N, C-alpha and C positions, 0 to 999 in steps of 0.2 A: 755612647751615645753618636759615634758614624753609624755602628754597624743600626744602630735603633732606625736612624735618618733613611740607611736604603734600604732596610725591609718595609717601612713606611710607605716609603720610592714607592718599592716593589709591586704591592698591596695595588696599592690607590692607581699604578700601571695598570697592572692585569685587571683590577674591576672596571675600570673606560675601554679596557678591550673585550671586554666583555661585555658591555653595556652596550658597546654601540653594536651589537649584535641580536639586540633582543629583540626582537617586532612584535608588534601586536599587531594578531591578524584576526579581525574582528569581519567578518566576512566570506563566505562563503560558497558556492556552487557546484551541483553533480546531478548526478543520474541515475537511476538504482535500478535492476531490471528483478524477479525472479519470479515465486509462479504465491498464488493465492489461492481460496476455496473459501467455502459458506460454510452459515451452519443451513438446515433450512427454513426456506421461509414461514415466517408462521402469518397468521391472522388473513390467510388466504386460501383462496378454494385447491389447488392444485399447489403444492410441496418437493413433490420427486421424495423420491425414501433411499438416494444416494448422492451426496454431492463432489461434484467436477478440481481436481484442477488447472487452474488458468495461469497465462502468465500475466505479473502487473509491471509495467513500467512509469516511472514518475521523474519527474524533474523537482527539482533543490534546491529553494534558493535560504537559505541564512545569514543572521546576523545576531551574534557575541553581544548583547548588552551587561556583560560580565563575564568575570575567565567563570564563573561559576553558573550562568543563567542565558540562553538560547533561545530565539524565535528560531519557528521554519515555515516557511513556504512550500506547497505543494499542489505537483497538479498531475494524476495520479489516472492509468487507466490498467483498467483489467474485462476479464465477460463474464458473468454469474450464471450460471447455468446449471442444474440437478437434475438427474436422473430417473426415471421410475420404469416399466413395462406393462403395458397392456394386453391381454388377450384381442388378441386378432378373430371372428368370427368372421364368413361369406354368407351370403345371402340365405343357404339353407340355414343358417344356425350352425354350420359347420364350423369345429373351431381350427383356425387355421394354426393358434402358438401364441406363445407368450413376445415385446418387440420390443427395443426397450422406442419404447420417447424421453427427450429432452422437456428441457420445457424453462426458455432466456426467458432469463431477466431484463436480462440489461446486453449486448453484444456491437458497443462496448458499453460498460460504465465506466463513468466519470467523478472524478472525487474533486476537491477541491480547497485546499486544506489550511491549519495554522498548526504547529505544535509547540507549545510551550517547555521545555526541557533543562533539565536541570541536569549538571556537566559536573563529570570529574575527571579533572582533567590530572597526567601524567608526564611530568617534562622530563629533559631530556637531563644527560651530566654533570650539565656543569649550568639546568635554567632557564638554557638560552634561547626553547624554545620550549610550548604542549607535543610532549611526541606523540599522543596519545591519550584517547579520550573517552569515558563512558558518557554516556546519556539515557534518562527513563522523563519519560511525562507527559503531557495529554495533550492530545488535536481534539479541533472542531471545525467543523466545518459544510460544506453542502456536499449533497449529489446527483450528475444527473444519468438516465438510461439508453441511451439507446436504440428504442425498439420498435419494428414496421404494422406489431399485433394480428398482422398473415400467420397463420399457419403453414410449417412446411408441409404434403404428403411423400412417403416416400417410401410407401408398404403397396404393394399389390396383392389381390388372392388371382387365387386360379378364372376366377368369373369374372377379373376384371375390376374388382372395387378398388376406392383406393385407402388409404391410413394415414393417422399422424405420425411425422416424426419428428417434426416440434413444434410443441406447443407455444407462442410466442407472444410474451406481454405488451401493453401497448408502452411508448416512451411516459418514462414518469421523472418525481426528483420529487427530493428530498433533503435530510438533514443526517450530519455523519458527529459521532461522539466515541471518544474514545482512547487508547493506550498507548507509548510504544518504550521498549527498550534498545538499545543501538551501541555499538562500538564503532571507534575509527581511530584505524594506525596510519601516520604518517609516512612515508617512507623516504620522503622530500622535506624539502621546508614548505612545502607551497603544495605537494602532493601527495593524496588519502585515499585508502579504501576505508570500504565500512560496508558490515551488515545490520543488518536491524530486522529486528518480528515485531508485528502489530495487533492486534486488536479494535475492531469497528465497529458498531454500530448504526445501523444505516434505518431510516422509517422512513419507508417510501411512498406518494401516491402518482398513481398514472389516470388515466383517464378511458381507462376500461370497460365498457359498457355490455360487453357477450356474461350471459349466462346469471343475470338479473346483479351484475356489479359486483356480486363476488371478485372481483380478482383487482382493483380500483387501489386497495392499498396493502401494502406486505412491510415488514422486517427482516431482517437479518443481518447478522453480526459476520462478515468479512476479515483475513486472517492473510494478510499478507507478508514472508518472507523470503528477502531479500539481498544484492551483494551491488554495492557500487563503491562508483570513484569520485573525490572530490576536490577542490582545486581551491586555495584561501589564500587572503592577499588583506 
């Protein structure tokens, strides 16, 4: 009987020791940075033939509404650009050759999104905290592009004619919907590192009245791949 009582007291004491170290980390803040590219835009006169990679940076604030579901608010910034080659001709129609031209859709392109994630937690040995977690979910929000609509001339021919080096769209705004998958590992109780990839469809409207309004709207898909840090409490 005495042995049973001692074992019971030991188990209760052990449970209380671990219980006092069970944190409920619900809120997180973090920053992610990496690279992003886009599909070739559609529904527009100029789309380019090759996409480019650009830096992508975002600030994240998240809140776990339960152990398995999370809401994330994200503000991100990148550039949307594609490339093409134009044939350059001089005054006498003598061909100068092919020169690269950039189509600049957003420089920068800003996004403001809300994520809804399903969380798969992995606990530490004694389950006193979540050591790491997978997340998969959907997102939606708004996008804005900051572009001046002016073309940049960068090529000159021997007869002093200049040609477009960058074709800038007008500033625009639109909607974004997408999906993401990520993984976070917490190296400390409060600090973690994150990796995430996503695909986001963007439908944009501009005020570009050039060329009979052929460039006043376009669609593209953006693909950010990032690494980040997290602080939770």
